[in-house]
Each structure stands twice: as structure tokens, then as C-alpha cells.
C-alpha positions in Angstrom: 33.1 -34.1 55.7 30.6 -32.7 53.5 31.2 -29.6 51.6 28.8 -26.8 52.4 26.6 -26.1 49.5 26.4 -22.5 48.0 23.4 -20.1 48.8 22.4 -20.5 45.2 22.4 -24.3 45.5 20.4 -24.1 48.5 17.8 -21.6 46.8 17.6 -24.0 43.6 17.1 -26.9 46.1 14.3 -25.2 47.7 12.7 -24.2 44.4 12.7 -28.0 43.4 11.3 -28.8 46.9 8.6 -26.5 46.6 7.6 -27.6 43.0 8.1 -24.1 41.5 9.8 -25.4 38.2 6.5 -27.3 37.9 4.5 -24.0 38.2 6.7 -22.4 35.7 6.3 -25.0 33.1 2.5 -25.0 33.7 2.2 -21.2 33.4 4.4 -21.0 30.1 2.0 -23.8 28.6 -1.2 -21.9 29.6 0.5 -18.6 28.4 1.2 -19.9 25.1 -2.3 -21.5 24.4 -3.9 -17.8 25.7 -1.6 -15.9 23.3 -2.2 -18.1 20.3 -6.0 -18.0 20.9 -6.0 -14.2 21.6 -4.3 -13.8 18.1 -7.1 -15.5 16.5 -10.2 -14.6 18.7 -9.6 -10.9 19.2 -9.5 -9.7 15.6 -12.8 -11.8 14.8 -14.7 -10.0 17.6 -13.5 -6.6 16.3 -11.2 -5.9 19.3 -8.7 -3.0 18.9 -5.1 -3.6 17.9 -3.9 -3.0 21.4 -6.1 -5.7 22.9 -3.5 -8.5 22.1 -0.6 -6.3 23.4 -2.7 -5.9 26.6 -3.1 -9.7 26.9 0.8 -10.1 26.4 1.4 -7.5 29.3 -1.1 -9.1 31.6 0.4 -12.5 31.1 4.1 -10.9 31.6 2.8 -9.4 34.9 1.3 -12.3 36.2 4.5 -14.3 35.9 6.2 -13.3 39.1 2.8 -13.4 41.0 2.5 -17.1 39.9 6.0 -17.8 41.1 5.1 -16.2 44.4 2.0 -18.2 44.9 4.0 -21.3 43.8 6.5 -20.8 46.6 4.2 -20.1 49.2 1.4 -22.7 48.2 1.3 -26.1 46.9 -1.5 -28.4 45.6 -2.0 -31.5 47.6 -4.6 -34.3 47.8 -6.1 -32.5 50.6 -6.2 -29.3 48.6 -4.0 -26.1 48.4 -2.2 -25.7 51.4 0.7 -23.4 52.5 4.2 -25.0 52.1 6.1 -25.6 55.4 9.6 -24.2 55.7 12.2 -26.7 56.1 14.2 -26.4 59.5 17.0 -28.2 61.1 19.0 -28.9 57.9 22.6 -29.6 58.2 23.3 -25.9 57.4 20.1 -24.4 58.3 18.9 -24.0 54.7 15.4 -22.8 54.4 15.2 -21.1 57.8 12.1 -19.3 58.7 12.6 -15.6 58.1 15.4 -15.9 55.5 15.5 -12.9 53.4 16.9 -14.7 50.4 13.9 -15.9 48.8 11.9 -12.8 49.4 14.8 -10.7 47.9 15.1 -12.9 44.9 11.3 -12.6 44.1 11.5 -8.8 44.8 14.3 -8.6 42.2 12.4 -10.6 39.8 9.3 -8.6 40.0 11.3 -5.5 39.6 13.1 -6.6 36.5 9.9 -7.8 35.0 8.0 -4.9 35.6 10.9 -2.9 34.3 11.3 -4.5 31.3 7.6 -4.5 30.3 7.4 -0.6 31.1 10.5 0.2 28.9 8.7 -1.9 26.2 5.5 0.1 26.4 7.4 3.4 26.3 9.5 2.2 23.4 6.5 0.8 21.4 4.1 3.9 22.0 6.6 6.8 21.6 8.8 7.6 18.8 11.0 10.8 18.9 10.1 13.3 16.4 7.1 11.1 14.9 9.7 9.0 13.1 9.2 5.5 12.0 8.1 4.1 8.6 4.4 4.7 9.5 4.3 8.0 11.1 3.7 10.1 8.0 0.7 8.1 7.0 -0.6 7.8 10.5 -0.4 11.5 10.9 -2.8 12.0 8.1 -5.4 9.7 9.4 -7.9 10.4 12.3 -7.4 7.7 15.1 -11.3 7.6 16.0 -14.0 7.5 13.3 -16.3 10.5 13.2 -19.4 9.8 11.4 -20.1 12.2 8.5 -16.5 12.8 7.9 -15.4 12.1 4.2 -13.0 9.2 3.7 -10.3 9.9 1.2 -8.3 6.8 1.0 -9.3 3.2 0.7 -8.0 -0.5 0.1 -10.3 -3.1 -1.0 -9.0 -6.3 0.3 -9.2 -9.7 -1.8 -12.7 -11.1 -1.6 -13.2 -14.3 -0.1 -14.5 -17.3 -2.3 -17.6 -18.9 -1.0 -18.5 -20.2 -4.2 -20.4 -23.8 -4.3 -19.2 -26.9 -6.2 -15.6 -26.0 -5.9 -15.8 -22.8 -8.2 -12.4 -21.7 -8.9 -11.1 -18.4 -7.7 -11.1 -16.6 -11.1 -14.8 -15.4 -10.2 -14.1 -13.8 -6.9 -10.8 -12.3 -8.1 -12.6 -10.8 -11.1 -15.1 -9.4 -8.8 -12.5 -7.9 -6.5 -10.7 -6.4 -9.5 -13.7 -4.9 -10.8 -14.5 -3.1 -7.5 -11.2 -1.8 -7.3 -11.3 -0.4 -10.9 -14.7 1.1 -10.4 -13.7 3.0 -7.2 -10.5 4.1 -8.8 -12.5 6.2 -11.2 -13.5 8.4 -8.4 -11.3 11.5 -8.3 -12.0 12.4 -4.7 -10.8 9.0 -3.4 -7.4 7.4 -3.5 -7.6 3.7 -4.1 -4.7 1.3 -3.4 -3.9 -0.9 -6.4 -5.1 -4.5 -6.5 -1.4 -5.6 -6.6 -0.6 -3.8 -3.4 -3.6 -5.5 -1.7 -3.0 -9.2 -2.8 -0.4 -9.7 0.0 -3.3 -9.5 2.5 -5.4 -12.4 0.8 -4.7 -14.9 3.5 -3.3 -12.6 6.2 -4.6 -12.6 9.8 -3.2 -9.2 10.6 -5.5 -6.7 12.6 -7.2 -4.2 10.4 -5.8 -1.4 11.8 -2.2 -2.6 11.2 -3.4 -3.4 7.6 -4.7 0.2 7.2 -1.5 1.7 8.7 0.9 -0.3 6.2 -1.3 0.7 3.2 -1.7 4.1 4.5 -5.6 4.4 4.3 -8.4 5.5 6.2 -10.9 2.7 5.2 -11.0 -0.9 4.5 -13.4 -2.7 2.3 -13.8 -6.5 3.0 -16.2 -8.8 0.9 -17.0 -12.3 -0.2 -18.5 -13.8 -3.3 -20.9 -16.6 -3.5 -21.7 -17.9 -7.0 -24.4 -20.8 -7.4 -25.4 -21.7 -10.8 -26.7 -18.5 -12.4 -26.9 -16.5 -9.3 -24.3 -14.3 -7.6 -24.2 -13.0 -4.0 -21.7 -10.4 -3.0 -21.3 -9.3 0.6 -19.3 -6.0 1.4 -18.5 -4.2 4.6 -16.6 -1.0 5.0 -14.5 -0.5 8.2 -12.5 2.6 9.4 -9.1 1.2 9.5 -7.3 3.0 12.3 -10.1 2.6 14.9 -11.4 -0.8 13.5 -14.9 0.8 13.5 -17.5 -0.9 11.4 -19.2 1.9 9.0 -21.6 -0.1 6.9 -22.2 -3.4 5.4 -24.6 -4.6 2.6 -25.4 -7.9 0.6 -26.4 -7.9 -3.1 -27.8 -10.9 -5.0 -28.2 -10.8 -8.7 -28.6 -13.1 -11.7 -25.2 -13.6 -13.5 -26.2 -11.7 -16.7 -26.5 -8.6 -14.2 -23.1 -8.8 -12.9 -21.7 -5.5 -14.5 -24.5 -3.5 -13.1 -24.0 -5.1 -9.8 -20.2 -4.0 -10.0 -21.2 -0.5 -10.5 -24.0 -0.6 -7.8 -21.3 -1.7 -5.2 -18.7 0.9 -5.9 -21.7 3.5 -5.9 -22.9 2.4 -2.5 -19.0 2.5 -1.0 -18.9 5.9 -2.4 -22.2 7.2 -0.8 -21.0 5.7 2.5 -17.6 7.3 2.7 -18.7 10.8 1.5 -17.2 10.9 -1.9 -19.1 13.0 -4.1 -19.3 12.0 -7.8 -18.9 14.2 -10.8 -21.3 13.7 -13.8 -18.5 12.0 -15.7 -17.9 9.4 -12.8 -21.8 9.0 -12.3 -21.7 8.0 -16.1 -18.6 5.5 -15.6 -20.2 3.9 -12.8 -23.8 3.7 -14.5 -24.6 0.1 -15.4 -23.7 -0.3 -19.1 -25.4 -2.4 -21.8 -26.1 -6.1 -20.7 -23.4 -8.7 -21.4 -23.9 -12.4 -22.6 -23.4 -14.5 -19.4 -20.9 -16.7 -21.2 -18.9 -13.8 -22.7 -18.8 -12.3 -19.0 -17.5 -15.6 -17.7 -14.9 -15.9 -20.5 -13.8 -12.4 -19.8 -13.2 -12.9 -16.2 -11.1 -16.2 -16.9 -9.0 -13.9 -19.1 -8.5 -11.3 -16.5 -7.6 -14.1 -14.0 -4.9 -15.3 -16.5 -3.6 -11.9 -17.4 -3.0 -11.1 -13.7 -0.2 -13.7 -13.5 2.1 -11.3 -15.4 3.5 -14.2 -17.5 3.9 -15.0 -21.0 1.8 -18.2 -20.6 -0.7 -16.2 -18.7 -0.9 -13.6 -21.3 -1.4 -16.2 -24.1 -4.2 -17.8 -22.0 -5.9 -14.5 -21.4 -5.9 -13.7 -25.4 -7.6 -17.0 -25.9 -10.3 -16.3 -23.2 -10.8 -12.6 -24.6 -11.4 -14.0 -28.3 -14.0 -16.2 -26.9 -15.8 -13.3 -25.2 -15.8 -10.9 -28.2 -17.0 -13.8 -30.5 -19.9 -14.5 -28.0 -20.7 -10.8 -27.7 -19.4 -8.3 -30.3 -20.5 -5.5 -28.1 -18.4 -6.2 -25.2 -16.1 -3.2 -24.8 -14.0 -4.6 -21.8 -13.3 -7.8 -23.8 -11.7 -5.7 -26.5 -9.9 -3.8 -24.3 -8.7 -6.9 -22.6 -7.8 -8.5 -26.0 -5.6 -5.5 -27.0 -3.9 -5.2 -23.6 -3.0 -8.9 -23.2 -1.4 -9.0 -26.7 0.6 -5.7 -26.1 1.7 -7.3 -22.5 2.8 -10.4 -24.5 4.8 -8.6 -26.9 6.6 -6.7 -23.9 7.3 -9.9 -22.3 9.1 -11.6 -25.0 12.9 -12.2 -24.7 15.1 -9.4 -25.2 15.3 -9.0 -29.0 14.0 -6.4 -31.5 10.3 -6.5 -31.1 8.0 -6.7 -33.7 5.1 -4.2 -34.7 2.1 -4.8 -32.6 -0.4 -7.2 -34.3 -3.2 -5.4 -36.6 -5.7 -7.2 -34.2 -4.5 -4.8 -31.3 -5.4 -1.7 -33.4 -8.8 -3.1 -34.2 -9.6 -4.2 -30.8 -8.6 -0.9 -29.0 -10.4 1.1 -31.6 -13.4 -1.0 -31.3 -13.4 -0.7 -27.5 -13.0 3.1 -27.6 -16.1 3.2 -30.2 -18.0 1.3 -27.8 -17.0 3.0 -24.7 -15.1 6.3 -25.3 -14.4 7.2 -21.6 -12.8 4.0 -20.6 -9.5 4.8 -18.9 -8.1 1.2 -19.3 -8.9 1.3 -23.2 -7.2 4.7 -23.4 -4.2 3.3 -21.4 -4.0 0.6 -24.0 -4.1 3.1 -26.6 -1.0 5.2 -25.0 0.7 2.0 -24.8 0.3 1.1 -28.5 1.2 4.4 -29.6 4.4 4.3 -27.4 5.4 0.9 -29.1 4.7 2.4 -32.7 6.7 5.6 -31.7 9.6 3.4 -30.5 9.7 1.1 -33.5 9.2 3.6 -36.1 12.1 6.0 -37.4 9.8 7.6 -39.9 7.2 8.7 -37.4 10.0 10.1 -35.3 11.1 12.1 -38.1 7.6 13.3 -38.8 7.2 14.2 -35.2 10.3 16.3 -35.2 9.1 18.0 -38.2 5.8 19.4 -36.6 7.6 20.1 -33.3 6.7 17.2 -31.2 9.6 15.4 -29.0 8.7 11.6 -29.2 10.5 10.7 -26.0 8.4 13.4 -23.9 5.2 12.0 -25.6 5.9 8.6 -24.6 7.0 9.4 -21.0 4.0 11.6 -20.4 1.7 8.7 -21.7 3.6 6.3 -19.6 3.2 8.5 -16.2 -0.5 8.8 -16.8 -1.1 5.2 -17.5 1.0 3.8 -14.8 -0.3 6.1 -12.2 -4.4 6.1 -13.0 -4.9 2.5 -14.5 -4.4 -1.3 -13.7 -3.3 -1.9 -17.2 -0.5 0.7 -17.0 0.7 -0.6 -13.6 0.7 -4.1 -15.0 2.7 -2.7 -18.1 5.3 -1.2 -15.8 5.7 -4.3 -14.0 6.0 -6.6 -17.3 8.6 -4.0 -18.8 10.8 -4.2 -15.5 10.5 -8.0 -15.3 12.0 -8.3 -18.7 14.6 -5.7 -17.9 14.4 -3.8 -21.0 14.1 -0.4 -19.4 15.5 -1.0 -16.1 19.0 -2.1 -16.8 19.7 -1.4 -20.4 19.4 2.5 -20.0 22.5 4.4 -19.6 21.1 8.0 -18.9 20.4 9.2 -15.5 17.5 11.0 -16.9 15.6 7.9 -18.0 16.7 6.1 -14.5 14.9 8.8 -12.8 11.7 8.7 -14.9 11.5 5.0 -14.6 12.0 5.2 -10.9 9.4 7.7 -10.4 6.7 5.3 -12.3 8.1 2.4 -10.0 7.2 4.5 -7.1 3.7 5.2 -8.4 2.9 1.8 -8.8 4.0 0.7 -5.3 7.6 -0.7 -5.9 9.6 1.5 -3.7 12.4 -0.8 -3.0 13.2 -1.0 -6.8 12.7 2.9 -7.3 15.0 3.5 -4.5 17.6 1.2 -6.0 17.2 2.9 -9.3 17.6 6.5 -7.9 20.8 5.4 -6.1 22.2 4.3 -9.4 21.1 7.4 -11.2 22.8 9.5 -8.5 25.9 7.4 -9.0 26.0 8.0 -12.6 25.4 11.8 -12.4 25.6 13.3 -8.6 24.4 16.6 -9.9 21.0 15.2 -10.7 18.7 17.5 -8.5 15.6 15.6 -9.7 17.0 12.0 -8.6 18.1 13.4 -5.1 14.5 15.0 -4.8 12.6 11.7 -5.8 14.6 9.8 -3.2 13.9 12.4 -0.6 10.2 12.0 -1.5 10.2 8.2 -1.3 11.8 8.4 2.3 9.0 11.2 3.2 6.1 8.9 2.1 7.7 6.0 4.0 7.8 8.3 7.3 11.6 8.0 7.5 12.4 11.5 8.5 15.7 10.6 10.1 16.7 9.0 6.7 15.8 12.2 4.8 18.4 14.2 7.0 21.1 11.7 6.3 20.2 12.0 2.5 20.4 15.7 2.7 23.8 15.2 4.4 24.9 12.9 1.6 23.7 15.4 -0.9 25.8 18.2 0.7 28.7 15.9 1.0 28.4 15.1 -2.7 29.3 18.7 -3.5 25.9 19.6 -4.6 25.4 22.6 -2.3 27.3 25.5 -0.8 27.8 26.5 2.9 24.2 27.9 3.0 23.1 24.3 2.5 24.9 23.2 5.5 23.2 25.7 7.7 19.8 24.5 6.4 20.9 21.1 6.8 21.5 21.8 10.6 18.0 23.5 10.6 16.2 20.5 9.2 17.8 18.1 11.7 16.5 20.5 14.6 13.2 20.5 13.0 12.8 16.8 12.7 14.2 16.2 15.9 11.6 18.6 17.6 8.5 18.1 15.4 8.9 15.1 13.0 6.8 15.3 10.1 5.5 18.7 10.8 9.0 20.2 11.2 10.0 18.6 7.9 7.4 20.1 5.8 7.6 23.7 7.5 11.4 23.5 6.6 10.8 22.2 3.0 8.2 25.1 2.6 10.7 27.8 3.6 13.4 26.4 1.5 11.1 26.5 -1.6 10.2 29.8 -0.8 13.7 31.0 -0.7 14.5 29.1 -3.8 11.6 30.7 -5.8 12.7 34.3 -4.5 15.9 33.4 -6.1 14.5 32.4 -9.2 15.5 28.8 -9.1 13.7 26.5 -11.4 11.1 24.5 -9.3 8.3 21.9 -9.8 5.0 23.6 -8.9 3.9 20.0 -7.9 6.6 20.0 -5.3 5.7 23.3 -3.9 2.1 22.3 -3.9 3.0 19.2 -1.9 4.5 21.3 1.0 1.6 23.8 1.0 -0.9 20.8 1.5 1.2 19.5 4.3 1.2 22.7 6.2 -2.6 23.5 5.6 -2.1 26.0 2.7 -4.7 24.3 0.7 -5.7 27.3 -1.6 -2.1 27.9 -2.5 -1.5 24.2 -3.1 -4.5 24.1 -5.7 -3.2 27.4 -7.4 0.0 25.8 -7.8 -1.2 22.7 -9.2 -3.0 24.6 -11.9 0.2 26.2 -12.9 1.8 22.8 -13.0 -0.9 21.6 -15.4 -0.4 24.5 -17.6 3.3 23.8 -17.5 2.6 20.1 -18.3 4.7 19.1 -15.3 4.9 15.0 -15.5 4.8 15.1 -11.9 1.2 15.5 -11.9 1.1 11.6 -12.2 1.3 11.7 -8.5 -2.0 12.9 -7.8 -3.8 9.5 -8.2 -1.6 7.4 -5.7 0.4 9.9 -3.5 -1.1 10.2 0.1 0.3 13.6 0.4 -3.0 14.8 -1.7 -5.4 13.3 0.4 -6.4 16.4 2.3 -7.6 18.2 -0.6 -9.2 15.3 -2.7 -12.7 16.2 -1.9 -12.1 19.9 -3.1 -14.0 20.5 -6.4 -11.0 22.3 -7.8 -8.7 19.2 -7.1 -11.4 16.9 -8.8 -11.6 19.0 -11.9 -7.7 19.0 -12.1 -8.0 15.1 -11.9 -10.4 15.0 -14.7 -8.0 17.2 -16.7 -4.8 15.3 -15.9 -6.6 11.8 -16.8 -7.2 12.6 -20.3 -4.6 10.8 -22.2 -2.3 13.1 -24.1 -2.7 13.3 -27.8 -0.6 10.5 -29.2 0.2 10.1 -33.2 -1.5 7.3 -35.1 0.6 5.1 -37.1 1.1 6.3 -40.6 -0.4 4.6 -43.5 1.8 1.7 -44.8 3.8 1.2 -41.5 
């Protein structure tokens, strides 16, 4: 006697008879091909970021439909026909009118639709505006409105279309030059070259890249060099909406390359409504012509220097020397020569460093004589003086006599250089790789200062680690707690901010009033996200000011900007400048200042902050 099969067994047998499994495999294969093609084709045609998401949803919703059609119909040599029900089986399986298949497909459809709905809800809604991108996204308009000034931009690495296998050093050099030129505009926040290099070969949609970098606009470009002709094509795109704003191609002789770089930067500035100051107009204006071979050697040097290795610095020094020998009036080559030699000194194994070579002094002084307003040359000079002060005990004594704190002088120079120049950011990276400043310091004060500079150059994970170490060394360091909180705010991790505040209270840093404030912060973040945080933060700073607590005017100004009190923010920033608040170094890179970047008062403040602090010269005979 045959054992009666289970209902599930009967159902699986019927699926096989009706060739449903074959349909499942075919549908999966077609879906895979469609999604792969969509990931490549949709961004190429400027489709919005949700286009690929919509394709995923459509294919998932089509799955139960495909199963239902496969159950009802089958493909035969005579065409598509309805599948006959099986009757008269030994146990009546497949009886006409059986509810089991219908119920099974109904359940599958409901489960699929419910899962998709849950996914859509969770991916488009976030309680309280949390999530790592929410603060940045809240600062940017989702749709592009022509005529609206752009305050933040990222220049993606240029594509190299050069003929005859030209190496990447030329396209990389052009990209870096445009980034440096745009960085001189005080009304604009420009993401550093190091931060955008991760997108050199990325296929991510532009809105996602813009969100990750926290910018309103993206610049894409390509470079073609053929013999002595150079063609560069650039296009400007509104990141959040993936809207094309402007594009232009330029073709010049190679000996006009410096003028071309400035022309491209000025054209981009004009398109994003970034008003230039007279000083910025001068910096972006074409300088004296440069010998083409010297220019080529210089770009090779920049390519080697960007490797951040001792071998790269040595190679760069050789190329820079060639450049200044070919053209003794090439200011950027002198700056590169002095900078590469300082970086080589900093990258040497941990040992007592030697005084910077005399060639460094000669090169940087020559660079500043040829181009006094060069921020990169001024940053190299600041680093040179820092090394001199650290090495010279006699100079420290002379500074003390005249009332100058050498450590404060070094710190302010480092902050400025790391915030506003590419050389400064590279010097910070080299120092950290060597470990001379990151792991050999014992004071929490130095830990916090270094962590702040790490955050400025985009190394937030390293900064977080050092701030945690500083707090462990001294839990009473309010500046370490504040810096770590600001790091989470920029990331948009407001729930993490609440947790950090709880840790701060638990560490004994506060009193019962702080516990009440913590409860109000948690409610504000839960209800309003970033807006709730900033309003809470402003109220807390107001109360602290009324109590007479010592506060950073920069912190107060940041809260004022976030809640729309721009005039108050600018007044407080002026007070911070008068008090030489080192946190002014955040003006160049912190997105919190984007809403006021176009204000003439902010641009004037940036001009004043960018001036390198007066640094001592090496005494005669030292």
C-alpha cells in the first residue's frame, strides 16, 4: 500500500509539472542582467539616484506575477497555452478548484509586497533626522535653482585621455592645480584633493558622492595632451539633484598651461556665483609665462610628492631642481622644492632630526620674493619656522624673553597650514605616519590639538581615536569632549552625540543640572533631529555665558549659524579673531559655515585668518 504524500509534497510535485522552477531560474537570470546593466547605464544618462532603486522594486514586485503566470500558462511548440489541471490522481492531487495553490501564491505576494514596503519606508525615513548623512543633507537644497550661489564643491579626479600612453602625472597635476586655485576663494568650501581621490575609479551615482563629501556641486573633467597642445574639458553638476549646470572645453599651447588653470577656476567660480575679492582675482590671474619643460618637470615633481613616501619626496626634489634650473623665475617650483625637502626630513625614521637644509631657506625665500601672496609658500615657511623653533633651544629662550610662547606659535601655524593649504594637509599626514606627534605625546593638551588638525584634513576616524585617548588620560578635558561631540555632529550622528553626553555626565564632568539638560537634549534630538540639537546647544551656551563660563566664540558662532542667526555668528567670529581663537582654523573646511560663506564680512574674516602668524627667523649662526 502506497503511503499518502503530504500536501507540501503534492504542491512541490505540481510546481515541477508546471515548470515553475524553470520560470524562477529564468526570471532570476534576467533580473540579474537588468540590474547589472541598470547600475552602469542609468548614471551614464544622468538618471536620478532613485532610478536604480525603482528598478529593484519593479523586479521584486514582478516576481510573484511571474510565478503566477508560470503556474497558469506554459510555453509549448504550439505557443503559450493554459496548463491543464491534473485530475484522477491516486489521491486527487491537483483537483480543479483546489485552494492550496491560490493561497500559497497569495501568501507569497503579500510577503513580497510587505517586505518591499518595509524596505522603502526604512530607507527613506529616519527618526529625528539621524544617520551619517543627515546633517550634510540638511544643509543642501535637493533641487537646483538657477542663480542660487553654491558654497561647497568637490573636484573629482580628471580622466586621462592623453595620446601615446602619456602617464597620469599630467592629468593629476591639472586636477591638483584646479583644486588649489578654487581653494583660494573664500566664499567657497573646496574638498581637499586627498578626500576625492577615493572616487578616481568609482561608479557611484553623483548624488551619493555629493552626499558622502557633503558638497552642493561636483566638478568632473578630462585632460587630453597631444604634443604641445592641451585640451581640458570640465563640467559642473549640482550634486543632490544630479543637474547639469555648465560645461566648457579649453584648448591651449602647453606653455599657456598656468593661464589655463586660472581661467578654468575663474569660470567655475563665475558659474557658481562665487564673488571674488580683489586679492583672489590677483591670485587667479595668469602669472608670468613658464618654460614648458620646466612646467613638465614641476608636474612630475607634484606627482611624486603626492605619494607621501620618502622615495616620492626624493624623486620630487630631483624634478623641482630640474624645473628651477630651466626657469629661475618659476615660483611654484621653488615652493615645491622647499616643501619636498621639509617633508623628507619629517618622514625620516624616528631619530633626532637635523636642521632643515640651507637650500630650503633659499628656496622658500625665493618663492615668496617671486609670489608674495602664495598660500602654499607661506605654509612651507610656517613649517620651516616650526622645525627651527623645535630644534633651537636658544631661539626658544629668546622668544620667552620677548614674551612669545613658542608652542602657541607652532600650534597656530600648524592649524592654519593644515586647514587652508594642500602642503599643510600633507605635512600633517606625514607627521602622523611617522608617529612623532601621534603616539609619543603624553599630554592631553597636545592630543586634542593634534586631533583637531586630523579632523580638519578629513581623517575623522584617527581624530576620534586620539580624542578618546585624551579623555582617558584626563576625563576633565572639556575641550576634548567638545571636539569629539563636534566630530559626531558633522557626521550627522546625533544619537551618538546623546550617548557621548551621557558618558560625559557619568564620568563626573557635570552636576545634577547636566542630567536635566541631557534629558532635554534626548527629547530634542528624538523630535527634531539636527534642528533640535542646535537649538538645544545654543540655549546651553547662552546659559553658560550668563554664568560667566569661559567659552569659545567659534563654538557659539557655529550654533548661531545653524539656527539662522547669521549676524550674531559673524559678530562672535570677529570676537574670536580678536582673541586669536585657534578654532578659527575650522573656517576653511567645516560645512557648518557654508550658509555664510558668501557674506562679505565672512570673506574678510577669511582673508585675515589666512595670513600666516608672524614666525621668528633663525638666528644668525644657528
